[in-house]
C-alpha positions as CSV (number, residue, x, y, z in Angstrom):
1,M,0.1,0.0,0.0
2,K,2.9,2.4,1.0
3,G,4.6,1.7,-2.5
4,K,1.4,2.5,-4.4
5,S,0.8,5.8,-2.5
6,I,4.4,6.9,-3.1
7,I,3.9,6.1,-6.8
8,K,0.6,8.2,-6.8
9,L,2.3,11.1,-4.9
10,V,5.3,11.2,-7.3
11,G,2.9,10.9,-10.2
12,M,0.8,13.8,-9.0
13,L,4.0,16.0,-8.5
14,L,5.2,15.1,-12.0
15,I,1.9,16.2,-13.4
16,I,2.0,19.6,-11.5
17,G,5.6,20.0,-12.5
18,I,4.7,19.5,-16.2
19,M,1.9,21.8,-16.0
20,I,4.0,24.7,-14.5
21,F,6.7,24.0,-17.1
22,V,4.2,24.1,-20.0
23,A,2.4,27.2,-18.6
24,A,5.8,29.0,-18.3
25,F,7.8,27.8,-21.3
26,G,5.6,25.8,-23.6
27,V,6.5,22.5,-25.2
28,T,7.5,21.4,-28.7
29,L,7.4,17.7,-29.8
30,G,8.2,17.3,-33.4
31,S,5.4,19.1,-35.3
32,W,3.2,19.4,-32.2
33,K,3.7,22.5,-30.2
34,I,2.1,24.2,-27.3
35,N,2.9,27.8,-26.7
36,P,3.6,29.3,-23.3
37,A,0.3,30.1,-21.7
38,M,1.2,33.7,-21.2
39,N,1.4,34.0,-25.1
40,G,-2.2,33.5,-25.3
41,I,-3.2,36.0,-22.6
42,K,-3.9,39.3,-24.1
43,K,-3.2,42.5,-22.1
44,G,-6.0,44.9,-21.6
45,L,-6.2,48.5,-22.7
46,D,-5.1,49.8,-19.2
47,I,-1.8,47.9,-19.5
48,A,-0.8,47.7,-23.3
49,G,-2.9,50.4,-24.8
50,G,-4.5,49.8,-28.2
51,S,-6.4,51.6,-30.9
52,S,-9.7,53.7,-31.1
53,I,-12.2,54.1,-33.9
54,Q,-15.0,56.6,-34.2
55,Y,-18.0,56.0,-36.4
56,D,-21.0,58.2,-37.3
57,A,-24.4,56.7,-37.9
58,D,-25.7,57.2,-41.4
59,A,-29.2,58.1,-40.4
60,D,-31.2,61.3,-39.8
61,S,-32.0,60.4,-36.3
62,I,-31.6,57.3,-34.1
63,T,-33.4,56.2,-30.9
64,D,-31.7,55.2,-27.6
65,E,-32.8,51.5,-28.3
66,Q,-31.0,51.7,-31.6
67,K,-27.9,53.0,-29.9
68,D,-28.0,50.1,-27.4
69,T,-28.4,47.6,-30.3
70,V,-25.3,49.0,-32.0
71,V,-23.1,49.0,-28.9
72,S,-24.3,45.4,-28.2
73,I,-23.5,44.2,-31.8
74,L,-20.1,45.8,-32.0
75,R,-19.2,44.4,-28.5
76,T,-20.3,41.0,-29.6
77,R,-18.2,41.2,-32.8
78,L,-15.2,42.1,-30.7
79,T,-15.9,39.4,-28.0
80,E,-16.0,36.8,-30.9
81,Q,-12.5,37.8,-31.7
82,G,-11.3,37.3,-28.1
83,Y,-11.3,41.0,-27.1
84,T,-13.5,40.8,-24.1
85,E,-12.0,44.0,-22.7
86,A,-12.9,46.1,-25.7
87,N,-14.8,49.4,-24.9
88,V,-17.8,50.3,-26.9
89,Q,-19.9,53.3,-26.1
90,S,-22.1,55.8,-28.0
91,Q,-21.3,59.5,-27.8
92,G,-23.8,62.3,-28.5
93,D,-26.5,61.8,-31.1
94,K,-24.8,59.6,-33.7
95,R,-21.3,58.9,-32.9
96,F,-19.9,55.6,-31.6
97,Y,-16.5,55.1,-30.0
98,V,-14.7,51.8,-29.9
99,E,-11.4,51.1,-28.1
100,I,-9.5,47.7,-28.8
101,P,-6.8,46.6,-26.5
102,S,-3.3,45.4,-27.6
103,V,-3.9,46.4,-31.3
104,S,-1.2,49.2,-31.9
105,D,-2.0,49.7,-35.6
106,P,-5.3,51.5,-36.0
107,R,-6.0,50.1,-39.4
108,E,-5.6,46.6,-38.2
109,A,-8.2,47.6,-35.6
110,V,-10.6,48.5,-38.3
111,E,-10.1,45.2,-40.1
112,L,-10.4,43.3,-36.7
113,L,-13.7,45.0,-35.8
114,G,-14.9,43.7,-39.3
115,K,-17.9,44.8,-41.1
116,T,-20.2,47.4,-39.8
117,A,-23.3,47.2,-41.9
118,Q,-26.0,44.8,-42.7
119,L,-25.9,41.0,-42.8
120,S,-27.9,39.4,-45.7
121,F,-28.3,36.2,-47.5
122,T,-28.6,36.4,-51.3
123,D,-29.1,34.1,-54.2
124,P,-26.7,34.0,-57.3
125,D,-28.7,36.8,-59.0
126,G,-28.2,39.1,-56.1
127,T,-31.7,39.0,-54.7
128,V,-31.9,39.3,-51.0
129,I,-33.4,36.1,-49.6
130,M,-33.4,37.2,-45.9
131,T,-31.5,39.5,-43.5
132,G,-29.9,39.2,-40.0
133,D,-33.3,40.0,-38.5
134,D,-34.5,36.5,-39.7
135,V,-31.7,34.7,-38.0
136,D,-32.0,33.5,-34.3
137,T,-28.4,32.2,-33.6
138,A,-25.5,30.4,-35.2
139,S,-22.9,28.1,-33.6
140,A,-19.7,26.3,-34.7
141,K,-20.0,22.4,-34.4
142,Y,-17.9,19.4,-35.0
143,D,-19.6,16.1,-35.6
144,R,-20.6,13.6,-38.3
145,L,-23.1,14.9,-40.7
146,S,-24.2,11.4,-41.7
147,E,-23.6,7.9,-40.2
148,T,-21.0,7.1,-43.0
149,S,-19.1,10.4,-43.1
150,A,-16.0,11.6,-41.0
151,P,-16.5,14.2,-38.4
152,E,-15.9,17.7,-39.6
153,N,-16.4,21.3,-38.6
154,Y,-19.6,23.0,-39.7
155,V,-22.0,25.9,-38.7
156,E,-25.4,25.2,-37.4
157,L,-27.8,28.0,-38.2
158,K,-31.2,28.4,-36.3
159,L,-33.7,30.7,-38.0
160,K,-36.7,32.7,-36.7
161,D,-40.0,32.0,-37.9
162,S,-39.9,34.9,-40.2
163,G,-36.8,33.3,-41.9
164,V,-38.1,29.8,-42.3
165,E,-40.5,30.4,-45.1
166,K,-38.1,32.7,-47.0
167,F,-35.3,30.1,-46.6
168,S,-37.6,27.2,-47.6
169,E,-38.6,28.9,-50.8
170,A,-35.1,29.9,-51.8
171,T,-33.5,26.5,-50.9
172,G,-36.3,24.6,-52.8
173,R,-35.6,26.8,-55.8
174,L,-31.8,26.7,-55.7
175,A,-31.4,22.9,-54.9
176,G,-32.3,22.0,-58.5
177,Q,-30.0,24.5,-60.2
178,A,-26.8,23.7,-62.0
179,E,-23.3,24.0,-60.3
180,G,-22.5,27.5,-59.9
181,Q,-26.1,28.6,-59.6
182,N,-27.0,26.6,-56.5
183,Y,-25.5,28.6,-53.7
184,I,-26.5,31.2,-51.1
185,A,-24.0,34.1,-50.4
186,I,-23.8,35.2,-46.8
187,M,-22.8,38.8,-47.0
188,L,-21.6,41.7,-44.7
189,D,-21.2,45.1,-46.1
190,D,-21.9,43.7,-49.6
191,Q,-18.7,41.5,-49.0
192,V,-19.3,37.7,-49.4
193,V,-18.1,36.0,-46.2
194,S,-19.3,32.5,-47.2
195,S,-21.1,30.8,-50.2
196,P,-22.5,27.5,-49.1
197,R,-24.1,25.3,-51.9
198,V,-27.7,24.3,-51.6
199,Q,-28.2,20.5,-51.7
200,T,-31.7,20.0,-50.6
201,Q,-34.7,22.1,-49.6
202,I,-34.6,23.3,-46.0
203,T,-38.1,23.5,-44.3
204,D,-37.3,23.5,-40.6
205,T,-35.7,26.1,-38.2
206,T,-32.2,24.5,-38.3
207,C,-29.9,24.2,-41.2
208,I,-26.3,23.2,-41.7
209,I,-23.5,25.1,-43.5
210,S,-20.8,22.7,-44.3
211,G,-17.5,22.9,-46.3
212,N,-13.8,22.9,-45.7
213,F,-14.0,24.6,-42.4
214,T,-11.4,24.8,-39.8
215,V,-12.2,25.3,-36.1
216,E,-11.3,28.9,-36.5
217,S,-13.1,29.7,-39.7
218,A,-16.3,27.9,-38.5
219,R,-16.2,30.0,-35.2
220,E,-15.6,33.2,-37.2
221,L,-18.5,32.6,-39.6
222,A,-20.8,31.6,-36.7
223,G,-19.7,34.9,-34.8
224,L,-20.3,37.0,-37.9
225,I,-23.9,35.6,-38.2
226,R,-24.5,35.9,-34.6
227,A,-23.6,39.5,-34.5
228,G,-26.8,40.1,-36.5
229,Q,-27.4,43.3,-38.5
230,L,-27.1,46.9,-37.6
231,P,-30.2,49.1,-37.8
232,F,-28.2,51.5,-40.1
233,K,-24.9,51.9,-41.7
234,L,-22.0,53.2,-39.8
235,T,-19.4,55.5,-41.4
236,E,-15.8,55.5,-40.1
237,V,-14.6,59.1,-39.3
238,G,-11.4,58.6,-37.5
239,V,-8.9,56.1,-36.1
240,S,-6.2,56.6,-33.6
241,S,-3.9,55.0,-31.1
242,V,-4.5,54.8,-27.4
243,G,-1.8,55.0,-24.9
244,A,-1.9,52.6,-21.8
245,T,-3.5,54.3,-18.8
246,L,-1.2,52.4,-16.3
247,G,1.4,50.7,-18.5
248,E,3.8,47.7,-18.4
249,T,5.5,48.8,-15.1
250,A,2.0,48.5,-13.2
251,F,1.4,45.2,-14.9
252,N,4.8,43.8,-13.9
253,N,4.4,45.1,-10.3
254,S,1.0,43.4,-10.2
255,I,2.5,40.1,-11.3
256,L,5.2,40.5,-8.8
257,A,2.7,41.2,-6.0
258,A,0.8,38.0,-7.1
259,F,3.9,35.9,-7.0
260,I,5.0,37.3,-3.4
261,S,1.4,36.6,-2.2
262,L,1.8,33.1,-3.4
263,I,5.1,32.5,-1.5
264,L,3.9,34.2,1.7
265,I,0.7,32.1,1.6
266,M,2.6,28.9,1.0
267,L,5.0,29.8,4.0
268,Y,2.1,30.5,6.2
269,M,0.4,27.2,5.5
270,L,3.7,25.3,6.0
271,V,4.4,27.0,9.5
272,F,0.9,26.6,11.0
273,Y,-0.2,23.2,9.3
274,R,3.0,21.4,8.6
275,L,2.3,18.4,6.5
276,P,-1.2,19.5,5.5
277,G,0.4,22.9,4.8
278,L,2.8,21.2,2.3
279,V,-0.2,19.5,0.7
280,S,-1.9,23.0,0.3
281,A,1.3,24.4,-1.2
282,I,1.3,21.7,-3.8
283,A,-2.4,22.1,-4.5
284,L,-1.8,26.0,-4.7
285,A,1.0,25.4,-7.3
286,F,-1.3,23.2,-9.2
287,Y,-4.1,25.9,-9.0
288,T,-1.7,28.6,-10.3
289,A,-0.5,26.5,-13.3
290,L,-4.0,25.3,-14.2
291,T,-5.5,28.9,-14.0
292,V,-2.6,30.3,-16.2
293,L,-3.2,27.6,-18.7
294,L,-6.9,28.3,-18.8
295,L,-6.4,32.1,-19.1
296,G,-4.0,31.4,-22.1
297,W,-6.4,28.7,-23.5
298,F,-9.5,31.0,-23.6
299,K,-7.2,34.0,-24.7
300,V,-8.4,36.1,-21.8
301,N,-7.7,39.8,-21.9
302,L,-5.8,40.5,-18.6
303,T,-6.3,43.8,-17.0
304,L,-5.2,45.0,-13.5
305,P,-8.7,44.3,-12.1
306,G,-8.5,40.9,-13.8
307,I,-5.2,40.2,-11.9
308,A,-7.0,41.3,-8.7
309,G,-9.6,38.6,-9.5
310,I,-7.0,35.9,-9.7
311,I,-5.4,37.0,-6.4
312,L,-8.7,37.0,-4.8
313,S,-9.5,33.5,-5.9
314,M,-6.1,32.4,-4.8
315,G,-7.1,33.5,-1.3
316,M,-10.3,31.6,-1.5
317,A,-8.4,28.5,-2.5
318,V,-6.2,28.8,0.7
319,D,-9.3,29.6,2.8
320,A,-10.9,26.3,1.6
321,N,-7.8,24.4,2.8
322,V,-7.9,26.2,6.1
323,V,-11.4,25.1,6.7
324,I,-10.7,21.6,5.8
325,F,-7.5,21.3,7.8
326,E,-9.1,22.9,10.9
327,R,-11.9,20.3,10.7
328,I,-9.2,17.5,10.4
329,I,-7.4,18.9,13.5
330,D,-10.7,18.9,15.5
331,E,-11.2,15.3,14.6
332,L,-7.7,14.3,15.5
333,K,-8.0,16.2,19.0
334,L,-11.1,13.9,19.6
335,G,-8.7,11.0,19.5
336,K,-9.9,9.6,16.1
337,T,-7.4,7.7,13.8
338,L,-5.7,9.7,11.0
339,R,-7.8,8.0,8.3
340,A,-11.0,8.7,10.1
341,S,-10.0,12.3,10.8
342,V,-9.3,13.0,7.2
343,E,-12.5,11.5,6.0
344,S,-14.7,13.2,8.7
345,G,-12.8,16.4,8.3
346,F,-13.5,16.6,4.6
347,H,-17.1,15.4,5.2
348,R,-17.8,18.3,7.7
349,A,-15.9,21.1,5.6
350,I,-17.1,20.3,2.2
351,A,-20.6,21.9,2.6
352,A,-19.0,25.2,3.8
353,V,-16.4,25.2,1.0
354,V,-18.9,24.5,-1.8
355,D,-21.3,27.1,-0.3
356,S,-18.9,29.9,-0.1
357,N,-17.5,29.2,-3.6
358,V,-21.0,28.8,-5.2
359,T,-22.0,32.3,-4.0
360,T,-18.9,33.8,-5.4
361,V,-19.6,32.1,-8.7
362,I,-23.1,33.3,-8.8
363,A,-21.7,36.9,-8.2
364,A,-19.0,36.6,-10.9
365,A,-21.6,35.1,-13.3
366,V,-23.9,38.2,-12.8
367,L,-20.9,40.5,-13.3
368,L,-20.0,38.6,-16.6
369,W,-23.6,38.9,-17.8
370,L,-24.3,42.5,-16.9
371,G,-20.7,44.0,-16.9
372,S,-18.6,45.4,-19.6
373,G,-14.9,46.3,-20.1
374,T,-12.7,45.9,-17.1
375,V,-15.7,44.7,-14.9
376,K,-16.3,41.7,-17.3
377,G,-12.5,41.0,-17.2
378,F,-12.5,40.9,-13.5
379,A,-15.6,38.6,-13.6
380,V,-13.9,36.2,-16.1
381,T,-10.6,35.8,-14.1
382,L,-12.5,35.5,-10.9
383,L,-14.9,32.9,-12.3
384,I,-12.0,30.8,-13.7
385,G,-10.1,31.2,-10.4
386,V,-13.0,30.2,-8.1
387,L,-13.9,27.1,-10.2
388,V,-10.2,26.0,-10.3
389,S,-9.8,26.7,-6.5
390,M,-12.8,24.7,-5.7
391,F,-11.5,21.7,-7.8
392,T,-8.1,21.9,-6.2
393,A,-9.5,22.0,-2.6
394,I,-12.1,19.2,-3.1
395,V,-10.1,17.0,-5.5
396,I,-6.4,17.6,-5.4
397,T,-6.0,18.3,-1.6
398,K,-8.0,15.4,-0.8
399,F,-6.2,13.0,-3.1
400,L,-2.9,14.1,-1.6
401,L,-4.0,13.8,1.9
402,V,-5.4,10.4,1.3
403,Q,-2.1,9.2,-0.1
404,L,-0.4,10.6,3.1
405,V,-2.8,8.6,5.2
406,Q,-1.7,5.4,3.2
407,L,1.8,6.2,4.1
408,N,0.7,6.0,7.7
409,V,2.5,9.1,8.9
410,K,1.1,9.3,12.5
411,N,3.1,12.1,14.2
412,R,0.3,14.6,15.4
413,K,2.6,17.5,15.3
414,L,3.1,17.1,11.6
415,Y,-0.6,17.9,11.2
416,G,-0.5,21.1,13.1
417,I,-1.6,19.9,16.5
418,G,0.1,21.9,19.3
419,V,1.6,24.5,16.8
420,K,-0.9,27.3,17.4
């Protein structure tokens, strides 16, 4: 039993070490490459600066509801590109102002934002079949389109009731046309973004757009369709660069503060909880590596409030361990065996740990739903951090403690008894 526990402990330490290495330096194995996680994390406007674009509405007058629609659509398009920290707001009667972080070239920012006018679906003759108002949603999928075909990337389109009849008539008419005359062009600003061929009449609310899609191209097309159509055309009137409000120095200082906090927390846990403290330090290292990997994987825009969210969730991860360890110590003081104390301690602490984390998750989810800009960035990092901290406290910490129990380390002082 001891031999198996040692193997499991070593295996877990190797996994954590590999994750930390990959997060920090990446890895390359032949043609297979994972970049360092920090390469995937984008810096927010307050740290790295960016570009701004000004648009004027091509309309005599616009309502507040139309302003909100335009802001929502532009923000959605930027979010689809991974720029969750982009700032979009209306100014005055007809002007809209967009700030995009980490994009130093203003013209690149214009291309990144994409098209700014109406979405339409047209036949080969240029006749508009339907517009973005007739589309409910679109999503990128990866699956088999038939029992005999191989899995592939495609876009699933869901239509509103207003679009079903229009699409049914058009697909029924085009399905029998010759090659080159049997497609529907999906257009933004009179530019074709995709031209899927019509193979059969579509009469329900769901249809499939297939072709030689990659994961990225399928997501991009779905995002463009989801963005819908603007209620009027926007005319670009100016672009410029935006300087960082805080800068690289503030970012580096924040990272240094997070690192110092991590080390001090680990030392505190080691001093007061001894062996369980060592377990919490290992779990905290796992938490840090996994959080950084997820931030890089989801290409999160990291701002200073976002870093604060990470540090806050780090404290919650340790707080969960403190609750668990105190319950274990209470059980040991009652004279229970080490195995019984660990099991009973986790059982008594788990409800408090889950409740405190779930309430924070709810708060972060509400901020993510209703917030924008740096508020949303804080919510994203806090949500990821809390979910990871709950996983490390409930799964990783318990796993490591159980392996220590299997090693039958019985010295009570090693578990913090008599230290405080």
